[in-house]
C-alpha positions in Angstrom: 5.6 10.2 -26.9 3.1 7.9 -25.5 3.0 4.5 -27.4 -0.6 3.7 -26.7 -3.6 5.4 -25.4 -4.3 2.2 -23.4 -3.3 1.8 -19.9 -1.9 -1.6 -18.7 -2.6 -1.0 -15.0 -5.8 -0.3 -13.3 -5.0 0.6 -9.9 -1.9 2.9 -9.3 0.1 4.6 -6.5 2.1 7.4 -7.4 4.8 8.6 -5.0 5.9 12.2 -5.5 9.2 13.1 -3.7 10.3 16.3 -1.9 13.1 17.0 -4.5 10.6 16.6 -7.5 8.0 18.8 -6.0 10.3 21.5 -5.0 12.9 21.4 -7.9 15.5 21.1 -5.3 14.5 24.5 -3.8 12.8 25.5 -0.7 9.2 25.7 -1.7 6.9 23.9 -3.9 7.3 24.3 -7.6 3.6 25.0 -8.9 4.6 24.3 -12.5 6.1 21.0 -11.8 2.9 20.1 -9.7 0.5 21.3 -12.4 2.2 19.2 -15.0 2.1 16.2 -12.9 -1.6 16.7 -12.0 -2.4 17.0 -15.5 -1.1 13.6 -16.2 -2.8 12.0 -13.4 -6.2 13.6 -14.3 -5.7 12.1 -17.9 -4.9 8.9 -16.3 -8.0 9.2 -14.0 -10.1 10.0 -17.1 -9.2 6.9 -18.7 -10.5 4.8 -16.0 -7.3 4.2 -13.9 -7.8 4.4 -9.9 -5.2 6.5 -8.3 -3.7 7.0 -4.7 -1.0 9.6 -4.5 1.5 9.6 -1.6 3.0 13.1 -1.4 5.9 14.5 0.2 6.4 18.4 0.4 4.5 19.4 3.6 7.8 20.5 5.5 9.0 22.4 2.4 5.6 24.3 2.0 5.7 25.1 5.8 9.4 26.2 5.6 8.4 28.6 2.8 5.4 30.2 4.4 7.2 30.7 7.6 10.2 32.1 5.7 12.7 29.7 7.3 15.8 29.3 5.1 18.3 28.0 7.7 19.0 24.3 8.4 16.4 22.9 10.4 17.3 20.9 13.5 15.0 19.3 16.1 12.0 17.1 15.4 9.5 19.6 17.1 10.3 22.3 14.6 10.0 20.0 11.8 6.5 18.8 13.1 5.6 22.5 13.3 6.6 22.9 9.6 4.5 20.0 8.8 1.6 21.3 10.6 1.8 24.6 8.7 2.6 23.0 5.2 0.2 20.3 5.0 -2.7 22.3 4.5 -0.9 24.4 1.9 0.0 21.2 0.2 -3.5 19.8 0.2 -5.0 23.2 -0.9 -2.5 23.3 -4.0 -3.5 19.7 -5.1 -7.3 20.5 -4.5 -7.1 23.7 -6.6 -5.1 21.8 -9.4 -7.3 18.7 -9.6 -10.5 20.9 -9.7 -9.7 22.1 -13.1 -10.5 18.5 -14.2 -13.4 18.2 -11.8 -11.7 15.5 -9.8 -12.4 15.4 -6.1 -9.4 14.8 -3.8 -9.3 13.4 -0.2 -6.6 13.7 2.3 -5.4 10.7 4.3 -2.9 11.1 7.2 -1.3 7.8 8.5 1.3 6.6 10.8 3.0 3.3 10.7 1.1 2.2 13.8 -2.2 2.8 11.9 -1.1 0.0 9.4 0.4 -2.4 11.7 -2.9 -2.3 14.0 -5.1 -4.7 12.5 -8.5 -2.5 13.0 -6.5 0.4 11.9 -5.2 -1.5 8.7 -8.8 -2.4 7.8 -10.3 0.9 8.5 -7.5 2.6 6.3 -8.1 -0.1 3.5 -11.9 0.4 3.8 -11.6 4.1 3.3 -9.0 4.1 0.6 -10.8 1.6 -1.6 -14.0 3.3 -1.1 -12.7 6.5 -2.1 -11.3 4.8 -5.4 -14.8 3.3 -5.9 -16.3 6.8 -5.9 -13.8 8.0 -8.4 -12.0 10.2 -5.6 -8.1 10.6 -5.7 -6.7 9.9 -2.4 -3.5 11.8 -1.4 -1.8 10.2 1.6 1.0 11.5 3.8 2.6 10.3 6.9 1.2 12.0 9.8 4.2 14.2 10.7 2.8 16.1 13.5 2.5 12.9 15.7 4.7 10.5 13.9 8.5 10.9 14.9 9.9 7.9 12.8 9.4 9.5 9.3 11.1 12.6 10.3 13.8 11.4 12.8 15.1 8.3 10.7 16.1 8.5 7.0 15.4 4.7 6.6 11.6 5.5 7.2 11.7 8.8 5.3 10.1 10.7 2.3 7.0 8.6 2.2 8.8 5.9 0.1 8.0 3.1 2.6 4.5 4.4 3.2 3.9 4.3 -0.5 4.7 0.6 -0.5 2.6 0.0 2.4 -0.5 1.9 0.7 0.2 -0.1 -2.6 -0.1 -3.2 -0.5 -3.0 -1.9 1.5 -5.1 -1.3 -1.7 -3.9 -4.3 -3.8 -2.2 -2.0 -6.4 -1.2 -3.0 -9.8 1.9 -0.5 -10.0 3.7 1.6 -7.7 5.4 4.7 -9.4 8.3 6.2 -7.4 8.7 9.7 -9.0 11.9 11.5 -8.1 14.3 14.0 -9.8 16.9 11.3 -11.0 16.2 8.8 -13.8 16.3 5.7 -11.8 18.9 3.3 -10.2 22.4 3.6 -11.8 25.6 1.5 -11.7 27.2 4.4 -9.7 26.4 7.8 -8.4 25.4 9.8 -11.6 25.9 13.0 -9.8 29.6 12.2 -9.6 30.6 9.6 -11.9 30.0 10.4 -15.8 30.2 6.6 -16.4 27.3 5.7 -14.5 24.8 3.7 -16.5 20.9 3.4 -15.9 19.8 0.1 -14.7 16.5 -0.5 -16.8 15.3 -3.6 -14.9 15.8 -5.5 -11.8 14.7 -8.9 -11.6 15.6 -9.4 -7.9 16.6 -7.2 -5.2 19.8 -8.8 -3.7 22.6 -7.3 -1.7 24.2 -5.8 -4.8 21.2 -3.8 -5.7 20.9 -2.6 -2.0 24.6 -1.5 -2.2 24.0 0.5 -5.3 21.0 2.3 -3.6 23.6 3.5 -1.0 25.5 5.6 -3.6 22.7 8.0 -3.9 21.5 10.5 -1.2 18.9 13.4 -0.9 19.8 16.8 0.5 16.3 18.2 0.6 13.9 15.2 1.5 14.3 12.6 4.3 14.9 9.7 2.1 17.0 8.6 -0.7 17.6 5.6 -3.1 18.0 3.1 0.0 14.5 3.7 0.9 13.3 3.7 -2.6 14.7 0.2 -3.0 13.4 -1.0 0.3 9.9 0.3 -0.8 10.3 -1.7 -4.0 11.3 -4.7 -2.1 8.2 -4.4 0.0 5.9 -4.0 -3.0 7.3 -6.5 -5.3 7.2 -9.1 -2.6 3.4 -8.6 -2.7 3.1 -9.0 -6.6 3.1 -5.2 -7.3 5.2 -3.9 -10.3 7.4 -1.0 -9.1 9.1 1.9 -11.3 11.6 4.5 -9.9 11.6 7.2 -12.6 12.3 10.9 -13.3 9.1 12.8 -12.7 10.3 15.6 -15.0 10.3 13.2 -18.0 7.8 14.2 -20.6 4.4 12.5 -19.9 6.0 10.1 -17.7 3.1 9.0 -15.7 0.9 8.3 -18.7 3.7 6.5 -20.4 4.6 4.1 -17.3 0.9 3.3 -16.9 1.0 2.3 -20.6 4.0 0.0 -19.9 6.7 1.9 -21.5 10.3 1.3 -20.3 11.2 4.5 -18.5 13.4 4.5 -15.4 14.2 1.4 -13.5 11.3 -1.2 -13.2 11.4 -3.7 -10.6 9.6 -7.0 -11.4 7.4 -8.6 -8.8 9.2 -11.6 -6.9 5.9 -13.4 -6.7 2.2 -13.2 -8.2 -0.2 -11.3 -5.9 -2.3 -14.3 -5.3 0.8 -16.5 -4.4 1.9 -13.7 -1.9 -1.5 -13.3 -0.4 -1.8 -17.1 0.1 1.7 -17.4 1.4 0.9 -14.7 4.0 -2.4 -16.1 5.1 -1.2 -19.8 5.3 2.3 -18.8 6.9 0.6 -19.2 10.3 2.8 -16.3 11.6 -0.2 -14.2 12.1 -3.0 -16.7 13.1 -4.8 -15.5 16.0 -7.5 -18.2 16.4 -9.5 -21.2 14.9 -12.8 -21.9 13.3 -14.4 -25.2 13.2 -17.0 -25.6 10.5 -19.5 -28.2 9.7 -19.3 -30.6 6.7 -21.6 -28.5 4.6 -19.6 -25.4 5.0 -16.2 -27.4 4.3 -17.7 -28.7 1.0 -18.9 -25.2 0.1 -15.3 -23.8 0.7 -13.3 -26.6 -1.0 -15.5 -27.5 -3.9 -17.5 -24.4 -4.8 -15.4 -21.6 -4.0 -17.9 -20.1 -1.5 -17.3 -17.7 1.4 -17.7 -18.9 5.0 -21.0 -17.9 6.5 -22.0 -17.9 10.1 -24.6 -20.6 9.6 -21.9 -23.1 8.9 -19.7 -22.5 11.8 -19.7 -24.8 14.8 -17.5 -22.8 17.1 -14.6 -20.5 17.4 -11.4 -21.2 19.6 -9.1 -18.5 20.8 -9.5 -14.9 21.4 -9.2 -12.7 18.4 -10.6 -9.4 17.0 -12.2 -8.5 13.7 -9.7 -8.5 10.9 -7.7 -11.3 12.5 -6.3 -14.3 10.5 -7.8 -17.4 11.6 -7.1 -21.3 10.9 -10.1 -23.2 9.6 -10.9 -26.7 10.4 -13.5 -29.3 9.8 -15.3 -31.4 12.4 -12.8 -34.1 11.9 -10.1 -31.7 12.8 -8.9 -31.4 9.2 -6.9 -28.1 8.6 -8.7 -26.5 5.5 -6.9 -23.4 5.5 -6.7 -19.8 6.7 -8.6 -16.5 6.3 -9.4 -13.1 7.5 -12.4 -12.9 9.6 -14.8 -10.0 9.5 -16.1 -10.9 12.8 -14.4 -11.1 16.4 -14.3 -14.4 18.4 -16.9 -12.9 20.7 -19.2 -11.9 17.8 -18.8 -15.4 16.4 -19.8 -17.0 19.5 -23.2 -15.3 19.2 -23.8 -15.7 15.5 -22.6 -19.3 15.0 -25.0 -21.3 13.3 -27.3 -18.5 12.5 -28.5 -17.4 9.0 -26.6 -14.3 7.8 -29.9 -12.4 7.6 -29.9 -12.6 11.5 -26.4 -11.0 12.2 -27.6 -7.6 12.4 -30.4 -8.4 15.0 -28.0 -10.5 17.1 -25.1 -8.1 17.1 -26.7 -4.7 16.6 -24.0 -4.2 14.0 -23.4 -5.8 10.6 -20.1 -6.1 8.8 -21.6 -8.1 5.9 -23.0 -11.7 5.5 -19.6 -13.3 5.4 -17.5 -14.2 8.3 -14.6 -14.9 5.9 -14.9 -13.9 2.4 -13.7 -16.1 -0.3 -11.4 -13.3 -1.5 -9.8 -13.2 2.0 -9.4 -17.1 2.0 -6.6 -19.5 1.2 -7.2 -23.3 1.1 -4.6 -25.8 1.6 -3.9 -27.9 -1.5 -3.4 -31.6 -1.7 -4.2 -34.2 0.8 -5.7 -33.1 4.1 -3.8 -33.5 7.5 -5.3 -33.9 10.8 -4.4 -34.2 14.5 -1.6 -32.3 15.8 0.6 -32.7 12.6 1.9 -29.5 11.1 -0.1 -28.3 8.3 0.8 -24.7 7.7 3.6 -24.3 5.2 6.0 -21.4 6.2 7.4 -19.7 3.3 
């Protein structure tokens, strides 16, 4: 039973595995899918924002084409994914229609999320869908992406679900499968195996335990689920691996109930984001700002506007991480820029209202929004001394 009608998490990514959606068979289990959608619809109606990363396209394609033999060769698997993806989405659409909830499809590759422009576009689209109350259903684009199909360590959308959770700043990632969570041994072969209810730190021991479990239908296993948990928890996101067939599991997990194996974040979301921005590992350029803008950033928690920028150094694109310095060469911090170095060369010193006229495009009044800005703390440092702390 659900302990409370209140939910503890606002923005949730739900990952649904192949074995869960098929019941270990060769085709989608509509009864299981209907039950899961009912729970997600209830969660949606309580105000939660949901993104689903769903496996099952290849299984749906296999069933449609009547293929029962073992599948060998990437091209055939890509064909099955092409046949099955539309059937998978059609099933979700029909099920969510019962609750007047609109769904949208998103097909991503890892290249989409490693490319900065692709990352921003995917983030903007998914967060935009959430703002409109749409449930996004994301899958790896199997038709053109070989990595997921070919290599188990990238498989079954586990890693993708963690990347999506990071992408949208999720509060919780639910990885739902056909087993109850992480055990001290393989529960399929060892009757003494015990469920591990909570993992504070993903260390070598936890990774070794993950290797004990395998998945014969999907392309992933517990190893990829633990890797997904590591990725998400390092960005301040709670992760739970649980049995998707447990009664009302989605609502109960959203309410904070202890089910399955819960992985605690290794850092707060703010700390993780700040460390990432200030690490210097991804810095692509430099902005020099005037004293008024420096004061606005440091003392008034303001965004960086074009009017306060003196110049840009280096060549970078929109969405790049840039270091920010004042006129005395003091390093103030780092942030994600909404405009390229070329654009900033045109709009620097100009009022924000002039951006659209000067560029013929307008990505907003802020060159660096305060939510995408991390300032250095403590005494300012100037000159050539190293000022960027590396985590």
